[in-house]
N, C-alpha and C positions, 0 to 999 in steps of 0.2 A: 016127306022132306027129298027137297036133289042132292043130287048130289053131289061133291066141285067135285071129284077123282076125274082125271080125260079120262075122254071112252078110247076103246083104243085103235078107231081111227081117226084120235088127234092126237093118240102117241105112237104110232105105224108113222101120220104124217111131222108131224118133229123130229126126230127120229131121222125122217130120208133130208132133212133140211138140215140135218147136222150133218147126215154123209154131205149129202150135195156140199155142205163150206168146205168141209173135210178138206175133199177133192177135189175144191176147184181152190184153194191156199196151195197145200202139198201141188198142185197143177202149176199154179202162180213159184210155189216154188222149190220147183223141179224148174234145171235149167239143162239146155243143151251139154252136151259130151263137151260141144267144141267153146263156150264158151266156163272162163278162169272163177274156182272158188269165192266165194271172198277171199281166204285163205292165200290163192296163190296175185291175187290183187293186192293185201296186206303186203307183201312182202314182195311184188314188182315194184311200190311204191314206197313201199323200205332199200330196198335197192340199188331206188331214180334218185330217191334222195341223200339214200351214201354220193354217190357219182357227182351229184352235183355237189354235197357239200366236197368233196376231193377239188372240184372245179374252182372253188370260190376260194378257195386255200389255193389250188394255184396260181389261180387270180391274183390275191392278196402277194402269192409269195414273192408274186415278179412288182406289181406298184409299189412290195416295199419297197427292193434290189431295185426298180427305175430311180424311185426315192432317196435309196439310199446315193446312186453315184451321180442325180445333182446336185445333189446334196456337198459333194463330196467336187466335182466341178465350180460352183464357185465358189464354196472352201478360201481355192483354186486358184478361181479368182479372183472375190479377196485380198487374198493374197499376195497375185502377184501386183493390186492395185495398191494394196500400203506402200512394196516394196519397191515399184517406181514410185510412189512420193516420197520411200523416202529419200531416194538417188534422187530425186528432184531438187528436191532440200537439200540434199547435199552438197549438189553439182554450187545452188545457185550461192551457197554459204564459203565452198571453196572463190568464187566471181567477184568476191564481197571483197575475202579477206586482201586480195592483188589489186594493186594501189590501182592497176591497171584498167582495169577492169568493173571495178565497182560501180566506178563513175556512169556503165551504159550499162544500155536498159537491152540486156538476153535474155531472148527470152528465153530457154530449157523447156522438151517436151520428153517426159519418159515414157514411150509403153514397153512391157516388155527386157525390160533392162538393157536397147539398142533407145541413145539417147542425140535427137533434132540441140541442135544449137541455132538462133532464127535473129538477126538483128541484125545490130555492126560494131566494125569492131576499128580505132581509129588506124591502122595498120596490119599489115600478114604477121607480124612477129606477135600483136597481141592476141589476132584469130588463133593462130596457134598453137598462143595458149594460152586461150580457153579451150579445144582440141587437147591439152595434157589433162589440162585440170582436169573434166571431163572426167578421159578417160583412168584419171586417177580413184574412179568413185569406186566402192565398194557393188556389186554386186552391180556393172556398166557395164553392156556387152560389147557396142561400135556405139562410133559418135559420128554419128553426118554430121559434119559442119557448112551452117550456110547461112557462115557470119561474113558478110559483104564488107567490104575492109570502104571506110570514109573520114579520109581525115580531114574532116566538122567535128567528128564524136570524140 
């Protein structure tokens, strides 16, 4: 009857193969002394991630401040535009109340509270009156009267 038990030489070969495989596996797993361990590599990756997060946080904070500043500048410009439009409307209303100036086409342009009047006036007195009316409106910083005197007006 044949024996299924491995012979001693086969067992020895198998054992040698196992030992050789284990040795190769250990050799592959061993690292040079200057190579970082797995734990060191994980620690380094965590540190780099934290640094990246800090940099991203700083970038986001800076971008938020830039957006806030841009919003404030836009709000200031919008307020100035509304204020300038209000000044222009008020000056036009004052000119319309004056019998000598109401029939005239006087252009009123306001930027930053500085008013420019252009068009024509029937005489120097009406021209000066337009300056006085414009200067009397709240928010007007200066009046540049470019009205020309035209006796035909």
